[in-house]
Structures are given as C-alpha cells and as structure tokens.
C-alpha positions as a Markdown table, in Angstrom:
| # | Residue | x | y | z |
|---|---|---|---|---|
| 1 | Met | 28.6 | -1.3 | -14.6 |
| 2 | Ile | 30.0 | -5.0 | -14.7 |
| 3 | Cys | 29.6 | -6.9 | -11.1 |
| 4 | Pro | 32.8 | -9.0 | -10.9 |
| 5 | Gly | 31.8 | -12.7 | -11.1 |
| 6 | Arg | 29.0 | -12.4 | -13.1 |
| 7 | Val | 28.6 | -12.5 | -16.8 |
| 8 | Gly | 29.4 | -8.5 | -17.9 |
| 9 | Val | 29.1 | -6.0 | -21.1 |
| 10 | Glu | 29.8 | -2.4 | -21.1 |
| 11 | Gly | 29.0 | -0.7 | -24.4 |
| 12 | Gly | 28.8 | 3.0 | -25.5 |
| 13 | Asp | 30.6 | 6.2 | -26.2 |
| 14 | Phe | 33.7 | 6.0 | -24.1 |
| 15 | Asn | 35.1 | 9.5 | -25.4 |
| 16 | Asp | 38.3 | 8.0 | -25.7 |
| 17 | Leu | 40.9 | 6.4 | -28.1 |
| 18 | Leu | 42.8 | 2.6 | -27.5 |
| 19 | Cys | 45.6 | 4.6 | -30.5 |
| 20 | Met | 46.1 | 7.3 | -33.3 |
| 21 | Lys | 45.0 | 5.2 | -35.8 |
| 22 | Glu | 41.3 | 5.7 | -34.2 |
| 23 | Lys | 41.1 | 9.3 | -35.3 |
| 24 | Val | 41.6 | 12.0 | -38.1 |
| 25 | Gly | 41.6 | 15.1 | -39.0 |
| 26 | Gly | 42.0 | 17.6 | -35.5 |
| 27 | Ser | 45.1 | 17.7 | -32.6 |
| 28 | Asp | 46.3 | 14.5 | -31.3 |
| 29 | Lys | 45.1 | 12.5 | -28.8 |
| 30 | Ser | 46.7 | 12.9 | -25.3 |
| 31 | Ile | 49.0 | 9.6 | -25.2 |
| 32 | Ser | 49.5 | 9.7 | -21.4 |
| 33 | Gly | 45.2 | 9.7 | -22.0 |
| 34 | Met | 45.5 | 6.4 | -24.5 |
| 35 | Ile | 47.4 | 4.8 | -21.8 |
| 36 | Ser | 45.2 | 5.6 | -18.8 |
| 37 | Phe | 42.4 | 4.3 | -21.4 |
| 38 | Arg | 43.8 | 1.0 | -21.8 |
| 39 | Gln | 45.2 | 0.1 | -18.7 |
| 40 | Ala | 41.5 | 0.9 | -17.3 |
| 41 | Ile | 40.6 | -1.8 | -19.5 |
| 42 | Asp | 43.1 | -4.2 | -18.3 |
| 43 | Asp | 42.0 | -3.7 | -14.6 |
| 44 | Cys | 38.7 | -4.4 | -14.9 |
| 45 | Asp | 39.3 | -7.6 | -17.5 |
| 46 | Leu | 38.0 | -6.4 | -20.4 |
| 47 | Tyr | 37.9 | -6.9 | -23.3 |
| 48 | Asp | 37.0 | -4.9 | -27.0 |
| 49 | Leu | 35.1 | -7.0 | -29.1 |
| 50 | Gly | 35.7 | -5.4 | -32.2 |
| 51 | Ser | 34.1 | -4.4 | -34.5 |
| 52 | Ser | 33.0 | -5.0 | -38.5 |
| 53 | Gly | 31.8 | -2.0 | -40.9 |
| 54 | Pro | 33.0 | 1.5 | -40.5 |
| 55 | Asn | 35.9 | 2.0 | -38.3 |
| 56 | Leu | 35.3 | 5.6 | -37.0 |
| 57 | Thr | 31.9 | 6.2 | -35.2 |
| 58 | Trp | 32.1 | 9.7 | -34.1 |
| 59 | Asn | 32.1 | 12.7 | -36.9 |
| 60 | Asn | 31.6 | 16.7 | -35.6 |
| 61 | Gly | 30.3 | 17.4 | -38.8 |
| 62 | Arg | 31.7 | 19.7 | -40.4 |
| 63 | Ala | 33.5 | 19.9 | -43.7 |
| 64 | Gly | 37.1 | 20.2 | -44.8 |
| 65 | Asn | 39.6 | 21.0 | -42.6 |
| 66 | Gly | 37.4 | 20.8 | -40.1 |
| 67 | Asn | 36.2 | 17.9 | -40.0 |
| 68 | Val | 37.2 | 15.2 | -37.3 |
| 69 | Gln | 36.3 | 11.6 | -36.9 |
| 70 | Glu | 36.9 | 9.4 | -33.6 |
| 71 | Lys | 36.5 | 5.8 | -32.7 |
| 72 | Leu | 34.7 | 6.7 | -29.5 |
| 73 | Asp | 31.5 | 3.7 | -29.5 |
| 74 | Arg | 32.4 | 0.2 | -28.7 |
| 75 | Phe | 31.8 | -2.9 | -26.4 |
| 76 | Phe | 33.6 | -4.5 | -23.8 |
| 77 | Ala | 32.6 | -7.6 | -22.3 |
| 78 | Asn | 34.8 | -9.5 | -19.2 |
| 79 | Ser | 35.9 | -12.9 | -19.5 |
| 80 | Lys | 33.2 | -14.8 | -18.1 |
| 81 | Cys | 30.9 | -12.9 | -20.7 |
| 82 | Lys | 33.8 | -14.2 | -23.9 |
| 83 | Asp | 34.0 | -17.3 | -23.0 |
| 84 | Lys | 30.4 | -17.9 | -23.1 |
| 85 | Phe | 29.5 | -15.8 | -25.8 |
| 86 | Asn | 32.4 | -16.4 | -27.7 |
| 87 | Gln | 30.5 | -15.6 | -30.7 |
| 88 | Ala | 29.3 | -12.5 | -30.2 |
| 89 | Thr | 29.4 | -9.3 | -32.8 |
| 90 | Val | 29.9 | -6.0 | -33.0 |
| 91 | Glu | 28.4 | -4.0 | -36.2 |
| 92 | Asn | 28.5 | 0.0 | -36.7 |
| 93 | Leu | 25.7 | 1.0 | -38.3 |
| 94 | Gly | 25.0 | 3.9 | -40.0 |
| 95 | Phe | 24.3 | 7.7 | -38.1 |
| 96 | Asn | 20.4 | 8.1 | -37.8 |
| 97 | Ser | 20.7 | 12.2 | -37.8 |
| 98 | Leu | 23.3 | 11.5 | -35.0 |
| 99 | Asp | 26.5 | 12.6 | -34.6 |
| 100 | His | 27.4 | 9.0 | -33.5 |
| 101 | Arg | 27.1 | 5.6 | -35.3 |
| 102 | Val | 24.9 | 2.9 | -33.9 |
| 103 | Ile | 26.4 | 0.0 | -33.0 |
| 104 | Leu | 24.6 | -3.2 | -33.1 |
| 105 | Leu | 26.2 | -6.1 | -30.5 |
| 106 | Arg | 24.6 | -9.7 | -31.4 |
| 107 | Phe | 25.3 | -12.9 | -29.3 |
| 108 | Lys | 25.2 | -16.2 | -31.1 |
| 109 | Lys | 25.1 | -19.4 | -29.0 |
| 110 | Asp | 26.2 | -21.7 | -31.6 |
| 111 | Ser | 29.3 | -21.4 | -33.8 |
| 112 | Ile | 29.3 | -22.7 | -37.5 |
| 113 | Ser | 31.4 | -25.7 | -36.7 |
| 114 | His | 31.2 | -27.2 | -40.2 |
| 115 | Phe | 33.8 | -24.4 | -41.0 |
| 116 | Lys | 36.1 | -25.1 | -38.2 |
| 117 | His | 39.7 | -26.3 | -39.4 |
| 118 | Pro | 42.9 | -26.6 | -37.8 |
| 119 | His | 45.6 | -24.1 | -37.1 |
| 120 | Ser | 48.4 | -24.2 | -39.0 |
| 121 | Phe | 51.7 | -24.2 | -38.0 |
| 122 | Cys | 53.6 | -20.6 | -37.4 |
| 123 | Phe | 57.2 | -20.1 | -36.5 |
| 124 | Lys | 57.0 | -17.3 | -33.6 |
| 125 | Pro | 59.8 | -15.0 | -34.4 |
| 126 | Phe | 60.7 | -15.0 | -29.8 |
| 127 | Trp | 62.3 | -18.8 | -30.8 |
| 128 | Leu | 65.1 | -16.6 | -32.4 |
| 129 | Lys | 65.7 | -15.8 | -28.9 |
| 130 | Glu | 66.7 | -18.7 | -27.7 |
| 131 | Asp | 69.9 | -20.2 | -28.2 |
| 132 | Asp | 68.9 | -24.1 | -27.6 |
| 133 | Leu | 66.2 | -23.4 | -30.9 |
| 134 | Gly | 69.1 | -24.6 | -33.1 |
| 135 | Ser | 69.6 | -28.0 | -31.3 |
| 136 | Val | 65.9 | -28.7 | -31.4 |
| 137 | Val | 66.0 | -28.2 | -34.9 |
| 138 | Lys | 68.8 | -30.3 | -35.2 |
| 139 | Lys | 67.8 | -33.0 | -33.0 |
| 140 | Val | 65.3 | -34.0 | -35.0 |
| 141 | Trp | 66.3 | -33.5 | -38.3 |
| 142 | Asp | 69.4 | -35.9 | -38.0 |
| 143 | Lys | 67.1 | -38.7 | -36.3 |
| 144 | Pro | 67.2 | -41.2 | -38.2 |
| 145 | Asp | 63.3 | -42.5 | -38.8 |
| 146 | Pro | 62.8 | -44.6 | -41.9 |
| 147 | Ser | 59.0 | -44.0 | -42.1 |
| 148 | Ile | 59.5 | -40.6 | -42.1 |
| 149 | His | 62.2 | -40.9 | -44.4 |
| 150 | Glu | 59.8 | -42.7 | -46.7 |
| 151 | Lys | 57.3 | -39.9 | -46.9 |
| 152 | Gly | 59.9 | -37.2 | -47.9 |
| 153 | Phe | 60.5 | -34.1 | -47.1 |
| 154 | Gln | 57.1 | -32.7 | -46.2 |
| 155 | Ala | 56.9 | -35.3 | -43.4 |
| 156 | Lys | 60.3 | -34.5 | -42.1 |
| 157 | Leu | 58.6 | -31.3 | -41.9 |
| 158 | Lys | 55.5 | -31.4 | -39.9 |
| 159 | Val | 57.8 | -33.7 | -37.1 |
| 160 | Cys | 59.5 | -30.6 | -37.0 |
| 161 | Ala | 56.9 | -27.9 | -36.3 |
| 162 | Ser | 55.4 | -30.9 | -33.7 |
| 163 | Ser | 58.7 | -30.8 | -31.8 |
| 164 | Leu | 58.8 | -27.2 | -32.1 |
| 165 | Leu | 55.2 | -26.3 | -30.6 |
| 166 | Gly | 56.0 | -28.8 | -27.9 |
| 167 | Trp | 59.3 | -27.1 | -27.1 |
| 168 | Ser | 58.0 | -24.5 | -27.1 |
| 169 | Asn | 55.1 | -25.0 | -24.9 |
| 170 | Glu | 57.3 | -26.5 | -22.1 |
| 171 | Arg | 59.6 | -23.4 | -22.5 |
| 172 | Phe | 56.8 | -20.2 | -22.7 |
| 173 | Arg | 54.2 | -21.7 | -20.9 |
| 174 | Lys | 52.7 | -18.9 | -18.7 |
| 175 | Leu | 55.1 | -16.1 | -19.2 |
| 176 | Gly | 52.8 | -14.0 | -17.0 |
| 177 | His | 52.9 | -16.4 | -14.0 |
| 178 | Gln | 56.6 | -16.3 | -14.6 |
| 179 | Ile | 57.0 | -12.7 | -15.7 |
| 180 | Gly | 54.8 | -11.9 | -11.9 |
| 181 | Phe | 57.1 | -15.1 | -10.3 |
| 182 | Lys | 60.3 | -13.0 | -10.9 |
| 183 | Asn | 59.2 | -9.4 | -10.0 |
| 184 | Arg | 58.3 | -10.8 | -6.8 |
| 185 | Glu | 61.6 | -12.0 | -6.1 |
| 186 | Ile | 62.8 | -8.8 | -7.3 |
| 187 | Glu | 60.6 | -6.8 | -4.3 |
| 188 | Arg | 61.4 | -9.3 | -2.0 |
| 189 | Leu | 65.3 | -8.7 | -2.5 |
| 190 | Tyr | 64.8 | -4.7 | -2.6 |
| 191 | Asn | 63.4 | -5.2 | 0.7 |
| 192 | Ser | 66.0 | -7.1 | 2.0 |
| 193 | Cys | 69.4 | -5.5 | 3.1 |
| 194 | Glu | 71.2 | -4.1 | 0.7 |
| 195 | Asn | 75.1 | -5.8 | -0.4 |
| 196 | Glu | 77.1 | -6.4 | -3.3 |
| 197 | Gly | 75.5 | -9.8 | -4.4 |
| 198 | Val | 72.0 | -9.3 | -3.8 |
| 199 | Met | 72.2 | -6.2 | -6.5 |
| 200 | Glu | 73.5 | -8.6 | -9.1 |
| 201 | Ser | 70.7 | -11.2 | -8.2 |
| 202 | Ile | 68.4 | -8.3 | -9.4 |
| 203 | Lys | 70.2 | -7.0 | -12.2 |
| 204 | Ser | 70.2 | -11.0 | -13.2 |
| 205 | Leu | 66.5 | -11.3 | -12.1 |
| 206 | Glu | 65.6 | -8.2 | -14.4 |
| 207 | Ala | 67.3 | -8.8 | -17.8 |
| 208 | Lys | 65.1 | -12.2 | -17.2 |
| 209 | Val | 62.0 | -10.4 | -17.1 |
| 210 | Glu | 63.0 | -7.8 | -19.5 |
| 211 | Gly | 63.4 | -10.8 | -22.0 |
| 212 | Leu | 60.0 | -12.5 | -21.0 |
| 213 | Leu | 58.3 | -9.2 | -21.6 |
| 214 | Glu | 59.7 | -9.0 | -25.1 |
| 215 | Cys | 58.9 | -12.6 | -25.5 |
| 216 | Glu | 55.4 | -11.8 | -24.4 |
| 217 | Glu | 54.8 | -8.8 | -26.8 |
| 218 | Leu | 56.1 | -10.5 | -29.9 |
| 219 | Tyr | 53.6 | -13.2 | -29.6 |
| 220 | Trp | 50.4 | -11.1 | -29.0 |
| 221 | Lys | 52.1 | -8.7 | -31.6 |
| 222 | Gln | 52.4 | -11.3 | -34.3 |
| 223 | Arg | 48.8 | -12.6 | -33.5 |
| 224 | Ser | 46.9 | -9.4 | -33.5 |
| 225 | Arg | 48.9 | -7.7 | -36.1 |
| 226 | Val | 48.9 | -4.5 | -33.8 |
| 227 | Asn | 51.9 | -2.3 | -35.8 |
| 228 | Trp | 51.6 | 0.7 | -33.3 |
| 229 | Leu | 52.8 | -0.7 | -30.0 |
| 230 | Glu | 54.2 | 2.4 | -28.1 |
| 231 | Ala | 57.1 | 2.5 | -26.3 |
| 232 | Gly | 57.2 | 0.9 | -22.8 |
| 233 | Asp | 53.3 | -0.6 | -22.8 |
| 234 | Arg | 53.3 | -4.0 | -22.5 |
| 235 | Asn | 49.8 | -4.2 | -21.6 |
| 236 | Thr | 49.8 | -7.3 | -23.1 |
| 237 | Lys | 45.9 | -8.2 | -22.0 |
| 238 | Phe | 44.8 | -5.8 | -24.7 |
| 239 | Phe | 47.0 | -7.4 | -27.5 |
| 240 | His | 45.1 | -10.9 | -26.7 |
| 241 | Ser | 41.6 | -8.7 | -27.0 |
| 242 | Arg | 42.5 | -7.3 | -30.7 |
| 243 | Ala | 44.4 | -10.5 | -31.5 |
| 244 | Thr | 40.9 | -12.4 | -30.2 |
| 245 | Ala | 39.2 | -9.2 | -31.9 |
| 246 | Arg | 40.8 | -10.2 | -35.4 |
| 247 | Lys | 40.1 | -14.0 | -35.2 |
| 248 | Arg | 36.1 | -13.2 | -35.0 |
| 249 | Lys | 36.7 | -10.7 | -37.9 |
| 250 | Asn | 37.9 | -13.2 | -40.4 |
| 251 | Arg | 35.0 | -15.3 | -39.7 |
| 252 | Val | 32.3 | -15.1 | -42.4 |
| 253 | Asp | 29.2 | -14.6 | -40.9 |
| 254 | Arg | 26.8 | -13.9 | -43.7 |
| 255 | Leu | 26.9 | -14.1 | -47.5 |
| 256 | Phe | 24.9 | -11.6 | -49.9 |
| 257 | Asp | 23.9 | -13.8 | -53.2 |
| 258 | Ser | 23.7 | -12.4 | -56.8 |
| 259 | Arg | 20.0 | -11.2 | -56.3 |
| 260 | Gly | 20.8 | -9.3 | -52.8 |
| 261 | Arg | 19.5 | -11.7 | -50.4 |
| 262 | Ile | 21.2 | -12.6 | -47.2 |
| 263 | Phe | 22.3 | -15.5 | -45.7 |
| 264 | Glu | 23.8 | -16.6 | -42.0 |
| 265 | Ser | 22.9 | -20.3 | -41.7 |
| 266 | Glu | 25.7 | -22.7 | -42.3 |
| 267 | Lys | 23.4 | -24.6 | -45.6 |
| 268 | Gly | 22.7 | -20.9 | -46.3 |
| 269 | Leu | 26.6 | -19.8 | -46.9 |
| 270 | Ala | 27.4 | -23.2 | -48.3 |
| 271 | Tyr | 24.4 | -22.4 | -50.9 |
| 272 | Val | 26.2 | -18.8 | -51.8 |
| 273 | Ile | 29.5 | -20.0 | -52.3 |
| 274 | Lys | 28.9 | -23.5 | -54.3 |
| 275 | Asp | 26.5 | -20.8 | -56.4 |
| 276 | Leu | 29.6 | -18.0 | -56.9 |
| 277 | Phe | 31.8 | -20.6 | -57.6 |
| 278 | Ser | 29.8 | -22.0 | -60.4 |
| 279 | Val | 28.9 | -18.6 | -61.9 |
| 280 | Ile | 33.2 | -18.0 | -62.1 |
| 281 | Phe | 34.4 | -21.2 | -63.1 |
C-alpha cells in the first residue's frame, strides 16, 4: 500500500487491463472494468511506468485457438516517486516456468545528460480551433525586421514558432485548473434559483468546458500517440502517464556491441555507436 505524501511504488499482477490492445485471444474484456481500473489509478495519483520487452505478461499455456495472453503485470508509481526517480525503467523478462513473466524494476539516480537535446517545435492540432491563430502568425510574418529578413526564411519560421509557443502557453496554461473552475461555477449556478438567464449561463459554460476538454484530449493524445481513446473517457492523467512512458521508452539505456557485450554507461554507449558507424561507413 502506498502512503499519501511519501515516495511509493506498486507492482505485480493487477488482474485487469488498461485497454483492449493488452489482450490477445479469448473473449473481450469488459470496457466498464477497464474504465474503473483507469479511474482507480487516477484517484490514487498513480502513473504507469511503462515497460520494455514483450508487452503481454500472462499466458494461459494453452495451444491454438485456446491460447490467451494479457498484460496483467506492471509497476505504478505516485508523483513523488516519479519526480525523484525519473529514470526508473521496467523490463518484462521470461516466464521461468510460470504463467506470468518476471518484471524487473530498475531505479537510476542520474541521467545521461550528454544525450539530451532541446525539444523541437511541434504544431498542436487544438490550435486550429482558436479563431485568433491566423492573426498570431500574420502579426509575426508581416512585422518588418531587417535582422530576420537578412537571415532568411528559416529565421522567420523560428520567430513564428516561438511566438506560437508563447501564445499557446498563455492561452492553454493549466487547462485542468480552468476546467475545474468552470465546473465549480456550473455547480454553483445549478444550485442557485432556477430561471432562464441562469440556464443560458450554464449552457455557455458547459460549451466552454467541452472545448477545453477537447483541447486537453488532443494534447495528451498527440504526446502519447495512443489511438484507442474511448468515447466519453477523459482520463488525461492516464494519458500523461502514457506520454511520459513513451519518453522513457525512446531513451537508449543500453547497447550490445558486435561481440554481444552490454554497455550502459555514457562512455560505453558512445563507443558502441562510434564502432557501429565505422563498420557501416
């Protein structure tokens, strides 16, 4: 059990799935059960640490059409653990004569800073829903600036990207807080005396909340590259966990050289990469 306010991690067989893609064979799992599982994760402020290796961790051991495989085993961490051990990795190993795979959790105290690189600019789909997007781009593009003009088209693109990011941060900062504030206002209006003006205000606020929720979904869906968002399910904290898990998965933690030796240090990884390129080129 994870104690509130402390660094905590939970791992093992949770006997439930987060999505349909975590099962092969047999009858479909209950959607309501998966939604309840995700809601429980969210309520407990837990994040899926993701994993490398074979994705499905349980096998019923039957052959042919009777074979069923599922991802039942995983590690969750609370926000304090995730912040303190942001380099934690999970690896799914072999079955070792069991019906469940062994799952290995590794904690790393320091990251490999040498391979860090600045984040590239990424256009956000939900920006297209904003009426003033065009005016933001036009203002930058039409602004006379000799220094930028001399540097050419690429320089102007960079300035435009920077302006869009600044506009986006100002417009969409803390979407969750905005949604919560508007929902509380809706509840307050519902509890007030009922008249036509109040209902119009409620409908207007509900439309704004719907727009904010769509922006929040698009943002996390783009970051996590998850394509199985269920209709009506807006568990964005779960999407955040998938996005951060993908970020960890994209990081190179170990490499094998041509002789099968494992290298995990910064110097070792650089050696293997350099050796590989010298062979290829």
